[in-house]
N, C-alpha and C positions, 0 to 999 in steps of 0.2 A: 214618351211616356208621359202623360201630359196632363195635366194634373197627374199625370202618368209620368212619372219622373224620369225623365230623360232630359238632362239639363241643357243640352246644347242643340236641341232640335225642335221642330214645329209641333203644333198640336193637332188639328183634326180635319176632316170632311172630304167627301166627294163621290162616288159612282156605284155601280150596278150589281146585279145579282147573277151569280153563275153557279148552278147546281151541278154536281157530278151525277153520273148515272148510277143509281143503286136502287135497292128495293124500296117500295113506296111506304111501307109501314114498319113500325118497330116490332121486333120479335122478342122472345124471351131467351135469356142466356142460360138455359138449363140443358143438361146433357140428355141425349136421347134415352128413351126408356130402355130398361134392361132387356136384352134379347131383340131389340128393334134395330133395323138398319136405317131408320129415318134419321136424317141429320137434324141437329138442333136448329131452331129458327134463328136467322141472323139478327144481330142487334144493330140498329141504325143510330148513328151519332151525327148530329149536325154541328159543323164548325163554321162560325161566323167571324170573319177576319178581314183585314185590309189587304185584299189582293191588289187593289188599285187605290189611288188617292194619296194624300200627303204622307201617310205613314206606311206606304206599301213596302218599303225596305224592311221595316220592323215586322210587318205581317209575313214577309217572305221567310225571315229567320224563324219566326214562330212556327210556320207551316213545316219547314224543313226539320225542326226539332221534334214536332209532333209525329212525323213519319218515323223518325228514328226511335222515339219513345214507345210507340205502339209496337214496333218490331222487336225492341228489346224486351218489353214487358210480356210479350206473348211468345217469346222464344223463337221469333221468326215465322210463326204460323199465322199471325193476324187474327187469331181466334181465341175465345175464352170458353172453357167447358164445352168445347165442340161447336160453339156458336161463332160464326164469322162476324167480325166487326166491319160494318160498312160505313165509311166516312163520306158524308155529303158536305160539300163546301159552298158557302154563300159569301159573296163579296160585299162587305159593308161600305167600302169606299170612303170610310171616315164619316158616314152620314147616319145619325141615329134612326131616322125614319126608315131608311133602307134596311137597317139591321133589325128593327122591330118587325117590319114586313116579312123579312126572311125567317125570323124566329116564329112568327105566327103561322107561316106556311109549313115549317117543319113540325111544329107542335100539332098543327091540324092534321098532319099525316101520321100522327101517332108517335113521333120521336119523344123519347123520355130523357135523352141526354143532349144538351147543347154546350158548346164551349167556344172560347176564343175572344177576340178583340184586343187591340192595343189601346183603344180610346176609352178614357175613363167615363165620359158621358154616355157612351154606348153601353159600357159594362153595367152602369146603373139601370139603364132601360131594360137590358136583358135580364138583370136580376129581378126586376119587377115582373117580367113575363114568367120567370121561373116560379116565383111565389104564387102568382095568379093561377098558373096552370099545373102546379105541383110536379115540376120536372127538375132534374138535376142540371145545374149550371156551374161550369168550371171556367171562371174568367181567365184571360191570358195575361199579357204584360201590363194591362191597365193598372196603374199604381194608386188609384184613388183610395184613401182610407175609408171612404163611405161604404165600400164593399164589405169591410170587416163587420161581421155580425148583422148584416142587413136583413137576412132571413135564413131559415133553416136549409133551404135548397141551394144556396149560393156559396161557392168556394172560389179559391184562386190558385193559379199554378205559378205565379211570380211573386215578387216582393211588393211591398207597399211603401208609400212615402214616409211613414213614421219610422220604418227601418232605415231608410236613407238618412233621415235626420239624426237618428240615434248613432249611426255610424259616423256621421260628421262630428258628433260630440265625443267620439273616441280619440280624436286627435289631441285634445287637451282636457285637463280637469276643469270642467266648466263651472263648478261650484263657486259662487261669489264673483264670477267673471262676466264681462259684458260681451254678448254675442250680437252682432248686427247682421241682419238679413238684407242683402242687396239684391233687389228683384224688380221685375216689371210690375207696374200698378195695374194688374188685371187679376182674373180669378186664379190663374196659375201662381202668380207671385204672392197674392194674399193667402192662398192655401198653404204655401210654404211657410209664411210668417206664422200662421196658426199652428202648423206642425212643430216648428221650432219652439214656440212658446209652450206647447203641450209636452214636448219631450225634454228639451234642455232647460226650459223654465222650471219644470218639475224637479230638476236636479240642482236647482239653486242658481241658475244663470239669470242675469238680467238681459232681457231680449228687447232690442229695438229694431226698427226697420227703416231703410231708405228705399222708397218705392219710386220708380221712374215711369212717368206717363209715356205712352207710345209717341214717338216722333220728337221727343225732347232732346236737346243738346245734353250729352252725358257728362261733360266736364264739371258743371256745378254739383251734380249729384255725387261724383267721385270725391270732390272736395268735402261735401257734407259727410260722406262716409269716413274720411280721414279725421275730420273735426270731431266726430263722435268718440274717438279714441277707443276703438274696440279692442278686446283681447283676442277675438276671433271673428272672421267674416264668413258668412255662409252665403254663397252666390247661387241664386236660382234664376236661370235665364234661358229662354227658348227662342229660336227663330233666327232670321237672317242678320240681325244686328249683333249677334254674339261676338263675332270677330272684332267689331268696332268697340264693343263694351270692354273686352279684355285689353285691347290696345289702350283705351282711355285709362283704365285702372292702372296699367303699368306705367304709362306716361306721367300720371299724376302722383306716383309714388305710393299707391295704396299697399303694395306688397311690402313696403318698409314699415307700414303702420301696424300690421298684424298678420298672422297666418290666414291665408284665404283658402277655404275649402269649397269644393263643388263636386258634382257627380260626373264620373267619366262615362261617356256615352259609347256608341258603337264605333267600329273601326273607322268609319268614314269621317269621324270628328277628331281623330287623333292629331291631325295637323292644323286644327282650327284655332289654336290658342296663341299663335304667334310667339313673340319674344317672352310672353308670360308663362309658356309651357313648363319650364323647369322650376318655376316658383310656386306652382299650384299644388296643393294637397288634394288628392282625389279619393273620394269614397267610390265604391264600385259594387254593382250587383253581380257582374260576371264579365270575365274575359277568357278566351281560350287558354287553357293551362292553369287557371286560377287554383283549382283544387288538386289536379293531378291524380284523382282516384280512378279506379277501373271503370266505373260507370261513365265518367266524363270521357275517358279515352275511347270507349265504345261509341259514345255519342258523336264525338269528333270524327271517328273513323267512318261511321255510317253517313254522316253529312258529306264528308269528302268523297266517299264512294259515289254519292249522287252528284258529284261535280260542284258542290257548294262549299262554303266556309262557315264554320261556327262563329257566332257573334253574340252580342249582348243578350238577345232574347231567345237564343236557341234553347237554353235550359227550360224556359217557360213552356215551350211547346213539348219538350221531352217529358217534363214532369206532368204536363196535362195528359200525355199518353199513359204514364204510369198510374195516374189517378183514375183515368177512365177504365183501365183494365181492372184495377182493384175494385172499383164500384160494381162493375159487371160480374166479376168473379164471386163477390160476396153478396151482391144484392139483386142479381138477375136484371130485370127491367122494371123492378118496383122502386119508385123514386125514394120512398121513405127508407127502404132497406139499403139503397145505395148511399143515402145520407149517413146512416149508421155505420156503413162500411168505411166511410172516409173520416168520420170523426175520430180523432186520436190516431189515425193512420201514421205510422212512422216508417220511413223507408230510406234506402240509400239512393240519393239522386246524384246528378252530375256535380252538385256543389257540396256533396257530403250528406250527412244525416239531416233529413228534413222531417218535420212533424206537423200534421194538421191539428191545431189546437181544437179540442172538442167543443169548448164553450162558445167560441166566436169564429171558428174556421180560419183564424190567422195562420199563415204558413211560416213556421219558425225555421230559419235557415241562416247559415253563415253569410257574412258580408265581408268586404275587403277594403283595406287601405292600399292604394297603389300610387305609383308615380309614372310619368312618361319619360322614357329615355330614348336617346337617338341610337338607331340601329340601321346601318347601311344607308344613311341619308334620310331616313324617315323615323317617325316616332312610334314607339311600341310600349305597352304597359309592362311594368315590373312590379311584382307583388312585394309590398312592404310588410303587411300583417294580415292574418286571418282574424276577423272579428267574430267570436263565437255567437251563434244564433240566439242563445238564451240571453246574452247581454244586450242585444239590440231588438229583442222581441217587442212588438207594440203593446202598450198597456191593454190589459184584458177588458173586453166588453162583456157585460153580463146580460 
């Protein structure tokens, strides 16, 4: 999640275009005329996601959730108002240029709805295409805050970085406290520093940063963190050095200095924290069983029926399916009407009640505090607290 907030994994780039077979032009989601046997024209939806590339695992869970979400929202028919939803898939491979090429191809064929991507840089490029061509775009797990309010045609089906940071702030009362961000000295880390200053700084915290350049020995920076005497540490780290980073913080005694908060990623990362695992406070976007509501149970059942397992970004795909169906049901294939159909849309999702804020299209949703516990020799998430969506909603953009 990368600027997309997935704290323990890598960021972007790599491979090709793969379109599924479906009708070549967008139709209108209107019911057949009264007394007519003619079926409604299908509605074509283009999904651009990481089937391959560094974030293919995230793309896969988004894809699986989308299938389940479309099926759920259409009552198993795959159709809205008698119009079949045809999903065409393009592989961005983590490459913005490939994603833009795919979007232009789909839009050129008359598609009025595009969705997807895990990669924040790609989401921003697709948002540009949506505005230029006046088509609806529903971003996927990409967590960049720049998507919020970027234009009238762009929405998101996941959470954003500001919601992660606000959830981190729910672990302690940060007013008058010092929060130190420990992160890599790159766009990802700097973006997290900015988000912490915007959210927790606004709540009265003093925010400082310890930024580590790539390839540097970590021990001096761990000591710098401890010497800063923080009241809370927010760790934003991605990539192959994550394990070494956590080991260094633990060895240098950083966990004795202050509570350390970071984001819990997908199931593949649960064993990546080493001896620090039980000491970390985790904010979380989603883990299977987090909400326990009926929608989540149906999502998990559908994914498991397909031979897969729900994970961190499965709800992002599922919610995208719900939003696509709502847009078509109320707006047909008219982009402006679809925008109106989604603005203010409130619905029961796999995480509970979710609302598309009309003013800036932020998706208000619950977040979670969790810990990792050992179960049968492996680590598994355990819910500590549900953090209500309205308490961690991003500041409104006008």
